[in-house]
C-alpha positions as CSV (number, residue, x, y, z in Angstrom):
1,M,-13.1,-1.7,-11.8
2,S,-14.8,-5.1,-11.3
3,D,-17.5,-6.3,-8.9
4,R,-15.1,-8.7,-7.2
5,D,-14.7,-7.8,-3.5
6,I,-11.0,-7.6,-2.5
7,I,-11.7,-6.3,1.0
8,K,-14.9,-6.5,3.0
9,I,-15.0,-4.9,6.5
10,R,-18.1,-5.3,8.6
11,D,-18.6,-3.6,12.0
12,L,-14.9,-3.7,12.7
13,K,-13.8,-2.7,16.3
14,R,-10.4,-2.6,17.8
15,N,-9.8,-1.9,21.5
16,F,-6.6,-1.5,23.4
17,T,-6.1,-1.6,27.2
18,V,-3.9,1.2,28.5
19,G,-3.5,0.9,32.3
20,D,-7.0,0.8,33.7
21,E,-8.6,2.3,30.6
22,T,-9.9,0.9,27.4
23,V,-9.0,2.9,24.2
24,H,-11.5,2.4,21.4
25,A,-9.3,2.9,18.3
26,L,-11.9,1.6,15.8
27,R,-15.6,1.9,16.7
28,G,-17.5,-0.3,14.3
29,I,-16.5,0.6,10.8
30,S,-17.8,-1.0,7.6
31,F,-16.8,-0.8,3.9
32,T,-16.1,-2.8,0.8
33,I,-13.2,-2.3,-1.6
34,H,-13.7,-3.8,-5.1
35,E,-11.0,-5.0,-7.4
36,G,-9.4,-2.1,-9.4
37,E,-10.2,0.7,-6.9
38,F,-7.6,3.3,-5.9
39,V,-8.7,4.3,-2.4
40,T,-7.2,6.9,0.0
41,I,-7.8,6.4,3.7
42,M,-7.3,9.7,5.5
43,G,-7.3,11.0,9.0
44,T,-5.4,13.0,11.5
45,S,-3.3,11.5,14.4
46,G,-5.7,9.5,16.6
47,S,-8.3,8.9,13.9
48,G,-7.7,5.2,13.8
49,K,-6.1,5.0,10.4
50,S,-2.8,3.4,11.6
51,T,-4.8,0.7,13.5
52,L,-6.9,0.1,10.4
53,L,-3.7,-0.1,8.3
54,N,-2.3,-2.8,10.6
55,I,-5.5,-4.8,10.4
56,L,-5.8,-4.5,6.6
57,G,-2.2,-5.6,6.3
58,C,-2.8,-8.7,8.5
59,L,-0.4,-7.3,11.1
60,D,-3.1,-7.2,13.7
61,I,-6.6,-8.6,14.2
62,P,-9.8,-6.8,15.3
63,T,-11.4,-7.1,18.7
64,S,-14.7,-7.8,16.9
65,G,-16.3,-7.6,13.5
66,E,-15.4,-9.2,10.2
67,Y,-12.5,-8.8,7.8
68,L,-12.5,-10.7,4.6
69,L,-9.4,-10.4,2.3
70,D,-10.1,-11.8,-1.2
71,G,-12.9,-13.9,0.3
72,T,-10.9,-15.3,3.2
73,S,-11.7,-14.5,6.9
74,V,-8.5,-13.1,8.4
75,Q,-9.4,-12.9,12.1
76,K,-9.8,-16.7,12.3
77,M,-6.3,-17.3,11.1
78,S,-3.2,-18.2,13.1
79,K,-0.2,-15.9,13.1
80,T,1.5,-18.3,10.6
81,Q,-1.5,-18.3,8.3
82,R,-1.7,-14.5,8.4
83,A,2.0,-14.2,7.6
84,T,1.4,-16.4,4.5
85,I,-1.6,-14.5,3.3
86,R,0.3,-11.2,3.9
87,N,3.2,-12.5,1.7
88,R,0.9,-13.8,-1.1
89,K,-1.9,-11.3,-1.2
90,I,-0.5,-7.9,-0.1
91,G,2.2,-5.7,-1.5
92,F,3.4,-3.2,1.1
93,V,4.9,0.3,0.3
94,F,6.3,2.2,3.3
95,Q,7.2,5.8,3.9
96,N,10.8,4.8,4.7
97,Y,11.3,2.4,1.8
98,N,12.5,-0.4,4.1
99,L,15.2,-1.5,1.6
100,L,18.2,-3.5,2.6
101,P,21.2,-1.2,2.5
102,K,24.1,-2.0,0.2
103,T,21.9,-4.5,-1.6
104,T,21.0,-4.3,-5.3
105,S,17.5,-3.4,-6.6
106,I,17.0,-6.9,-7.9
107,E,18.0,-8.4,-4.5
108,N,15.6,-6.1,-2.7
109,V,12.7,-6.9,-5.0
110,E,13.3,-10.7,-4.8
111,L,12.8,-10.7,-1.0
112,P,9.1,-11.6,-0.9
113,L,9.7,-14.4,-3.3
114,L,12.3,-16.0,-1.0
115,Y,9.3,-17.1,1.2
116,N,7.4,-18.6,-1.7
117,A,8.6,-22.1,-2.6
118,A,6.8,-21.9,-6.0
119,Y,9.7,-19.9,-7.5
120,N,13.3,-21.0,-8.1
121,A,16.3,-18.6,-8.2
122,R,16.0,-18.0,-12.0
123,E,12.2,-17.3,-11.7
124,R,12.8,-14.9,-8.8
125,K,15.3,-12.9,-10.8
126,E,13.1,-12.8,-13.9
127,R,10.1,-11.6,-11.9
128,A,12.2,-9.0,-10.0
129,I,13.5,-7.6,-13.3
130,A,10.0,-7.4,-14.8
131,A,8.7,-5.6,-11.7
132,L,11.6,-3.1,-11.8
133,E,11.0,-2.5,-15.5
134,A,7.3,-1.9,-14.8
135,V,8.2,1.0,-12.5
136,G,10.7,2.5,-14.9
137,L,14.0,1.3,-13.4
138,H,15.3,-0.9,-16.2
139,D,18.6,1.1,-15.9
140,R,18.9,0.7,-12.1
141,L,18.7,-3.1,-11.8
142,Y,22.2,-3.5,-10.2
143,H,22.3,-0.2,-8.3
144,R,22.5,-0.5,-4.6
145,S,20.1,1.4,-2.2
146,N,22.8,3.9,-1.2
147,Q,23.5,4.7,-4.8
148,M,19.9,5.9,-5.6
149,S,17.8,8.9,-4.8
150,G,14.7,8.8,-2.6
151,G,12.4,8.6,-5.6
152,Q,14.3,5.7,-7.1
153,Q,14.4,3.9,-3.8
154,Q,10.6,4.3,-3.5
155,R,10.2,2.9,-7.0
156,V,12.3,-0.2,-5.9
157,A,9.9,-0.5,-2.9
158,I,6.9,-0.4,-5.2
159,A,8.5,-3.0,-7.5
160,R,9.0,-5.2,-4.4
161,A,5.3,-4.8,-3.6
162,L,4.3,-5.9,-7.1
163,V,6.7,-8.9,-7.5
164,N,4.3,-11.4,-5.9
165,D,1.4,-10.2,-8.0
166,P,-0.7,-9.3,-4.9
167,V,-4.4,-8.7,-4.9
168,I,-3.8,-5.3,-3.2
169,I,-1.1,-2.7,-2.8
170,L,-1.1,-1.2,0.6
171,A,0.8,2.1,0.8
172,D,1.6,3.8,4.1
173,E,2.4,7.5,3.7
174,A,4.4,6.4,0.6
175,T,5.3,10.0,-0.4
176,G,5.9,11.3,3.1
177,N,9.7,11.4,2.8
178,L,9.8,12.8,-0.7
179,D,10.1,16.3,-2.1
180,T,7.2,17.8,-4.0
181,R,8.3,16.9,-7.5
182,T,9.3,13.4,-6.6
183,S,6.0,12.9,-4.7
184,F,4.1,13.7,-7.9
185,S,6.3,11.3,-9.8
186,I,5.4,8.5,-7.4
187,L,1.7,9.5,-7.4
188,T,1.8,9.3,-11.2
189,L,3.2,5.8,-11.0
190,F,0.4,4.7,-8.6
191,Q,-2.1,6.2,-11.0
192,E,-0.6,4.2,-13.9
193,L,-0.7,1.0,-11.8
194,H,-4.3,1.8,-11.1
195,A,-5.0,2.2,-14.8
196,R,-3.6,-1.2,-15.4
197,G,-6.2,-2.7,-13.0
198,R,-4.2,-2.7,-9.7
199,T,-6.2,-2.3,-6.4
200,I,-4.5,0.3,-4.3
201,I,-5.1,1.5,-0.7
202,F,-3.1,4.7,0.1
203,V,-3.1,5.5,3.8
204,T,-2.2,9.2,4.5
205,H,-2.7,12.2,6.7
206,N,-2.3,14.5,3.7
207,P,-5.7,15.5,2.3
208,E,-4.2,16.7,-1.0
209,L,-3.6,13.1,-2.0
210,A,-7.3,12.5,-2.1
211,D,-7.4,14.4,-5.4
212,Y,-5.5,11.7,-7.2
213,S,-7.5,8.6,-6.2
214,S,-10.8,7.2,-7.3
215,R,-12.4,7.0,-3.8
216,N,-11.7,8.7,-0.4
217,I,-12.5,7.4,3.0
218,V,-12.0,9.7,6.0
219,L,-11.7,8.6,9.6
220,R,-12.2,10.5,12.8
221,D,-12.2,9.1,16.3
222,G,-12.3,5.6,15.1
223,R,-15.3,6.1,12.8
224,I,-15.8,6.7,9.1
225,I,-17.1,10.3,8.7
226,S,-16.9,10.3,4.8
227,D,-16.7,7.8,2.0
228,T,-16.9,9.4,-1.4
229,I,-16.3,8.5,-5.0
230,N,-13.9,10.9,-6.8
231,H,-15.4,11.1,-10.3
232,S,-12.7,13.4,-11.7
233,P,-9.3,12.5,-10.2
234,A,-6.6,15.0,-10.8
235,S,-3.6,13.9,-13.0
236,A,-0.5,13.7,-11.0
237,R,1.4,13.5,-14.2
238,E,0.2,16.9,-15.4
239,V,1.3,18.5,-12.1
240,Y,4.6,16.6,-12.1
241,E,5.4,17.7,-15.6
242,S,4.6,21.3,-14.8
243,L,7.3,21.4,-12.1
244,P,10.9,22.4,-12.7
245,K,12.9,19.5,-14.0
246,D,15.9,17.9,-12.2
247,D,17.0,14.3,-11.4
248,D,14.6,12.4,-9.1
């Protein structure tokens, strides 16, 4: 982990108007995430974690406070500028994979690069193949989404998140639709990416996942109630390898 700040949040608030009432989804939260951290953000329904996820992912802007992503102030940007920084700086991994059906792994992974004029068709394909190989799918390059298991589809989604070389990977309940063994396989992959220096934020309602990250932030009622360093993260690989073996 380096001293470089990837995310800096200061006194962040987000309010929503519902009828005649104002809902305070985030109530003045502050934290900094450094390059190379693997952070879980946890909380039950209504804690504010989904609102925070949308702000971190540049899908929404705060009502007040400061959000700096890789040194850039996000809330002062236009929608177009936020879309650009979202494409260049953030790799998203979703619970439902969000792959295009009947489309090959390579074609799915190339998608973020289609909005980046810096890459031509050959370069897009080369980067997509490299990303798929990095997540262990060298033998699934031309398989279509409907020809792969849930675990394989999530690996394609992670490769897609990596292909633009983002400063942060933002995972939203990324193991939520997977069985136990496959979940540990994906957690192992996240730990390996973290070991290679990737900055990862894993948003989840599952407290067990906190055992595998380097830092845990817990939200309740729009406030941070805990922010702790995990000095001895569990090894997802050890748990994964102890489970009965079958195809994932």
